C-alpha positions in Angstrom: 39.6 40.1 -49.0 38.5 37.3 -51.0 37.5 36.7 -54.5 35.4 34.4 -57.0 35.0 34.2 -60.9 31.4 34.4 -61.9 30.2 32.2 -64.4 30.7 35.2 -67.0 34.2 35.3 -66.1 34.5 38.4 -63.8 36.6 38.6 -61.0 34.5 39.9 -57.9 36.6 40.8 -54.9 34.5 40.9 -51.6 35.5 40.8 -47.9 33.0 39.4 -45.2 33.2 40.7 -41.4 30.7 40.2 -38.4 27.9 38.2 -37.6 24.1 38.2 -37.7 21.7 38.4 -40.6 23.7 39.6 -44.0 23.8 43.0 -45.1 25.7 43.7 -48.3 27.2 47.2 -49.0 27.8 48.5 -52.4 30.0 51.7 -53.2 30.0 54.6 -55.6 31.7 55.4 -58.6 35.3 55.5 -58.6 35.7 54.3 -55.1 35.6 50.7 -53.6 34.8 48.5 -50.7 37.1 50.7 -48.2 34.5 53.5 -48.9 32.5 51.9 -46.2 35.1 51.8 -43.3 33.4 54.6 -41.2 30.4 52.3 -40.9 31.9 48.8 -40.2 32.6 48.9 -36.4 28.5 49.8 -35.9 27.5 47.2 -38.4 29.3 44.4 -37.8 28.2 44.1 -34.3 24.5 43.3 -35.8 25.3 42.1 -39.0 27.4 39.9 -41.2 28.7 42.8 -43.5 29.2 41.6 -47.3 31.6 44.4 -48.9 32.5 43.9 -52.5 34.3 46.0 -55.5 31.9 46.5 -58.3 33.1 45.3 -61.6 35.8 48.0 -63.2 36.8 49.0 -59.5 39.2 47.9 -56.7 40.4 44.5 -57.3 37.6 43.3 -59.2 37.8 42.4 -62.8 37.7 45.7 -65.3 36.9 44.3 -68.7 36.5 47.1 -71.7 33.1 48.2 -71.5 30.4 49.7 -71.7 28.5 47.8 -68.8 24.8 47.7 -68.2 23.0 48.4 -64.7 21.6 44.8 -65.4 25.0 43.3 -65.9 26.3 44.9 -62.6 23.2 43.5 -60.9 24.0 40.1 -62.2 27.5 40.1 -60.8 26.2 40.8 -57.1 23.5 37.9 -57.9 26.5 35.6 -59.0 28.3 36.6 -55.8 25.2 36.1 -53.7 25.1 32.5 -55.3 28.6 31.5 -54.8 28.3 32.6 -51.2 24.7 30.8 -50.8 23.2 34.1 -49.7 19.4 33.8 -50.0 18.2 37.2 -48.6 20.1 40.2 -47.6 19.9 43.8 -46.3 21.2 46.3 -48.9 22.9 49.9 -48.2 24.1 51.5 -51.5 25.4 54.9 -52.1 25.4 56.7 -55.2 26.2 53.8 -58.0 25.8 51.2 -55.1 21.9 52.4 -54.8 21.3 52.0 -58.4 22.7 48.6 -58.6 20.4 48.1 -55.6 17.6 49.4 -57.4 18.0 47.3 -60.5 18.6 44.2 -58.7 15.6 44.3 -56.2 13.3 45.1 -59.1 14.4 41.8 -61.1 14.7 39.9 -57.3 12.8 41.3 -54.8 12.7 38.4 -52.7 16.4 38.7 -51.9 15.9 41.9 -50.1 15.2 42.4 -46.2 15.7 46.1 -46.7 16.9 48.8 -48.6 19.2 51.9 -47.9 19.5 54.2 -50.9 21.9 57.1 -50.2 22.8 59.9 -52.4 21.5 58.1 -55.3 19.0 58.7 -58.1 16.6 56.3 -60.2 16.1 58.8 -63.5 18.9 60.1 -65.7 19.2 63.9 -66.2 18.5 65.1 -69.6 21.9 65.9 -69.9 23.1 62.6 -68.9 24.8 61.6 -72.2 26.6 64.7 -72.8 27.7 64.8 -69.3 29.0 61.4 -68.6 30.2 61.5 -72.3 32.5 64.4 -71.4 33.8 62.5 -68.0 34.3 59.2 -70.1 36.5 61.4 -72.9 38.1 63.1 -70.2 39.5 59.9 -68.3 40.6 57.9 -71.6 42.7 61.0 -72.7 44.1 62.3 -69.5 43.9 59.6 -67.1 42.0 58.9 -63.9 44.5 61.6 -62.4 42.9 64.4 -64.4 39.4 63.1 -62.9 40.4 63.7 -59.2 40.0 67.3 -58.2 36.9 67.7 -60.0 35.4 64.7 -58.4 36.5 65.8 -54.9 34.8 69.3 -55.4 31.6 67.2 -56.5 31.7 65.0 -53.7 32.8 66.6 -50.6 32.2 70.7 -49.4 35.1 73.0 -49.4 35.2 73.2 -45.4 35.5 69.0 -45.2 38.2 69.2 -48.0 40.3 71.6 -46.1 39.6 69.9 -42.6 40.3 66.3 -43.2 43.2 66.2 -45.5 44.3 62.7 -44.8 40.8 61.4 -45.3 40.5 63.5 -48.7 43.8 61.9 -49.9 42.7 58.2 -49.4 39.7 59.0 -51.3 41.6 60.8 -53.9 43.9 58.0 -54.1 40.8 55.5 -54.6 39.7 57.7 -57.4 43.2 58.0 -59.1 43.4 54.2 -59.1 40.4 53.1 -60.7 40.4 51.6 -63.7 39.8 53.7 -67.0 37.9 51.1 -68.4 36.0 50.2 -65.4 34.9 53.9 -64.9 34.2 54.4 -68.3 31.9 51.1 -68.3 30.1 52.1 -65.2 29.6 55.7 -66.5 27.8 54.1 -69.1 25.8 51.8 -66.9 24.7 54.5 -64.5 23.7 56.9 -67.2 20.9 55.0 -68.2 19.2 54.5 -65.0 15.5 54.2 -65.2 13.7 53.0 -62.5 11.9 55.9 -61.2 8.3 54.6 -62.3 8.9 51.4 -60.8 10.0 52.6 -57.3 6.3 52.1 -56.3 6.9 48.1 -56.4 9.7 48.0 -53.6 7.8 47.0 -50.8 10.6 46.0 -47.9 11.5 48.7 -45.3 13.4 51.7 -47.4 15.5 54.4 -46.0 16.5 57.2 -48.3 19.0 59.5 -47.1 20.6 62.6 -49.0 23.3 65.0 -48.4 22.3 68.7 -48.1 24.6 69.7 -50.6 24.9 66.8 -52.9 24.8 68.5 -56.3 25.1 65.2 -58.4 22.2 63.3 -57.0 20.3 66.3 -55.4 17.9 66.3 -52.3 15.1 67.3 -55.0 15.4 63.8 -56.6 15.8 61.7 -53.2 12.4 63.6 -52.0 10.6 62.3 -55.4 12.2 58.9 -54.8 10.3 59.0 -51.3 7.1 60.1 -52.8 7.3 56.8 -55.0 7.7 54.9 -52.0 5.1 55.8 -49.5 6.4 54.0 -46.4 10.1 55.1 -47.1 12.2 57.1 -44.3 13.5 60.1 -45.5 16.4 62.2 -44.2 18.6 65.0 -45.7 22.3 65.0 -44.0 23.2 68.7 -43.5 26.5 69.9 -44.1 27.4 67.0 -46.5 28.0 66.5 -50.1 27.7 63.4 -52.4 29.5 61.0 -50.1 27.6 61.9 -47.1 28.7 58.4 -45.3 32.3 59.8 -45.2 31.5 63.7 -44.9 29.1 63.3 -41.9 29.6 59.6 -40.8 28.2 60.2 -37.2 24.7 61.3 -38.7 24.8 58.9 -41.5 25.5 55.7 -39.0 22.8 57.5 -36.8 20.1 57.3 -39.1 21.1 53.9 -39.9 21.3 52.9 -36.3 17.4 54.4 -35.8 16.1 52.7 -39.2 17.5 49.2 -38.0 16.1 49.5 -34.8 12.7 50.9 -36.0 12.5 47.6 -38.1 13.5 45.6 -35.2 16.6 44.2 -36.4 18.6 45.4 -33.6 
């Protein structure tokens, strides 16, 4: 793991593995770059993979919020500039997909392709209340209080019972997330509003969603796909919100098929 200090004073932690064209991986809320471990052995065979901890997460800075999606996208742009990345493929899940949308709409020339997994482009009607409650709980009770309800939203009952070691690692990631970082990013993603601009995205795009994802449900993913006529779309069976972990084999196969189809591998 390495770090840079951005022009705005944010420490951004990142790692680079593999060889080939650049591929940037962006993780979910209350997670960190280790979320992508189940994909790394596949992706590093074909790409120079950049993973990073989003502001407020992992080993990156966690200033007091609120943050905006534009700020989170700017952090990534600063990282790209520090590493002299002029074009990259992007794989983002949940918050990572939202940051990717914000960045590609500002700087489309940076993107060779886009994968959006278990994410959204439109805030729900109750966003302010829902995210406000989660922010208040984290600030009042600490991140440990967020673990159980988050795991229930992220994974099916069967997976939580069958894979206690994986669940424990994910739980640790949630519990060790900075309260300021969690609250700041909650504010940022609660204002997502890119849906009406998705038709502007012209690079090859893959959209995936877990069949049992209640946070960013299949209906939203389908609506996003309809805005992007050429996008490839898959529902991943027996998966909740963090589909890259719960059904990593299926998730990875869809990635492999996508990158093969666009003649990358």
